[in-house]
N, C-alpha and C positions, 0 to 999 in steps of 0.2 A: 656837071653837078651844080646845082643851085643851093646856096646856103642862105637861109633867111635869118634875120635877127632872132637870137634866142634859141636857135637850133644848131646842133652839131651833127655832122654826118657820122654814122657809126664806124666808118672806116678810119677816122682820125684817132690816133692813139698817142698824141703828143703830150708832153708835160712841160711845165715851166720851171726852169732852174736859174737862180741868180748866178751871174758870172761877174766876178770881181777882177778889176784891172789893177795890178800892183806894178810898181817900178821894177823892183828885183827882190821883194821880201815875201813872195808867196809861200815858200816853205816855212819861213819863220812864223808867218801869220797863221798858217794851218796848224802848226804845233801849239801856238799861243791859244787859239780859239778852241781847239779840241781838248786842251787841258782844262779849260774854264767851264765848258758846257758838258753836262752829262749826255750819255747816249751819243757820243761823238767819235769819229774816227777819220783818219786820213786814208783816202783811196789811192788811186794811181797817180803818180807824179811822173810826167814826161820830162826827160832831160835833154839838153842840147848835146848833139854829137859834134864830130869834127867839122861838119858842114856849116855849123853856126846857125844863126848869126850870133847867138850868145856864147859865152865862155863854155867850152865842153864840160859836161858834168853838172852844170847849174840847171835849176828847174826852169822849164819853159812854160808848162801848163800843168794843171792838176785838178783833182776832185777831193772834196772832203765833206763830211756830214757833221752838222751841229745840231744836237738834240733832235736827231731824226730827220733834219732838213738837209737836202743835198745842195751843195754849192760847187760851182766850177770857178776856176781862176786862171789867170795868165800873168806872167811877168812880161808886160808889154813895153816897159820903159817909162820915162818920165813925162811923156806927152800929156797924159790925162791924170787928173787927181780926183779923189773922192770929194763930194760936196754934201752939204746938208739936204740937198734936193732929194737924195735917196738915203734912207736910214733903215735900220732894223729895230723893231720894237720887241722888247722882252716883257711879257706879262708875268709879274711876280706875285706869288701867293701871299707873301708876308714881308716884313721889314728885313728879316735875315736874308731872304733871297735878294731883295733890292740891294742890300749892302754887299753881298757876295759879288753880284755882277758889276755894281758901280765901282767897287774897289778893284776888282779883277781887270775890268776893261780900262781903268785909268792907270794901271800899273806901268811903270817904265816909260812914262812920257805922254800919257793921255791928257785930255783937256776937258775940264768941266764946262758945261753951258748951263742954260736955265731950264726949268720945268722938267727935269728928269732926262735931259739930253746931254750927251757927251761925245767926244771924239776919242777913239783909241789911238795908240801910238802910231798906227798906220794911216790915220786920218779918216777912218770909216766912222760914220755917225750911228749912234745907238740911242734908243729911248728906253730907259729902265723905269718901268711904270708898275706900281702895285695895283692889283685888280680892285683894291679898296677905293682907289681914287675914282674909278668909273662908277662904283656904287654910290659914293658920296655926291658926285656930279649929277647923278640921276635921282637924288633924294626927292621925294614928293614935296618936301618943304623947301620952297625956293630960297629961303633965307639960308638954310643949311648948305644947299648946293652952291649958292653964290659965295658963301664964306669959305667953303672948301676950295673953290676955284681961286679966290683971291689969295688964299694961303699958298696954293700951289704955284701961282705966278711969282711969288717971292722966293721960291726955293730953287736950289740947284739940284741936289739929291732930294728926292721926294721922301718925306718923313711922315709915315702913316699916323703916328700919334699926334703930330702937329696939325694934320688935316682934320682929324677927328675932334681935337680940342677946338679948332676954329669953328667947326660945324656946331659943336655943343654950345659954345658961347652964343652963336647966332640964334639958337633955338631956346636959349635960357636954361639949358640942362645943367 
């Protein structure tokens, strides 16, 4: 079978699912995330038996769904950690939604970063971004777009009202 760029053979039915590597917190993380996101659930959790290598009864691997998106995860030990090189972006419709995810993901040990980025208590990076930011960054008036960008670059949690105020000042509104 020959596959050319841009084509997919009709016999391929694969899908892509993120797989997360936890030290030993997979079950805790699955409960944390599914409580925070709507349309979420924990699927199958495989547990170690007497053969190990983990403690019998502890979770080895599992599946969960966050807001309709499937995830797989393993408790693989401490060899690998999450980094900012991979993050999950949450597009939020309004400030209330930004605040919900920002506060929820920071709960119990998360860490703020800049420009809407944060790490949750498991070390996983998230971008909590209002869709209004993208609208302002695409404003046909370059002064408004640049002012919104400059404001965003100074923020940790993105505040929609502050973005709009900066854009309005730049346009003389």
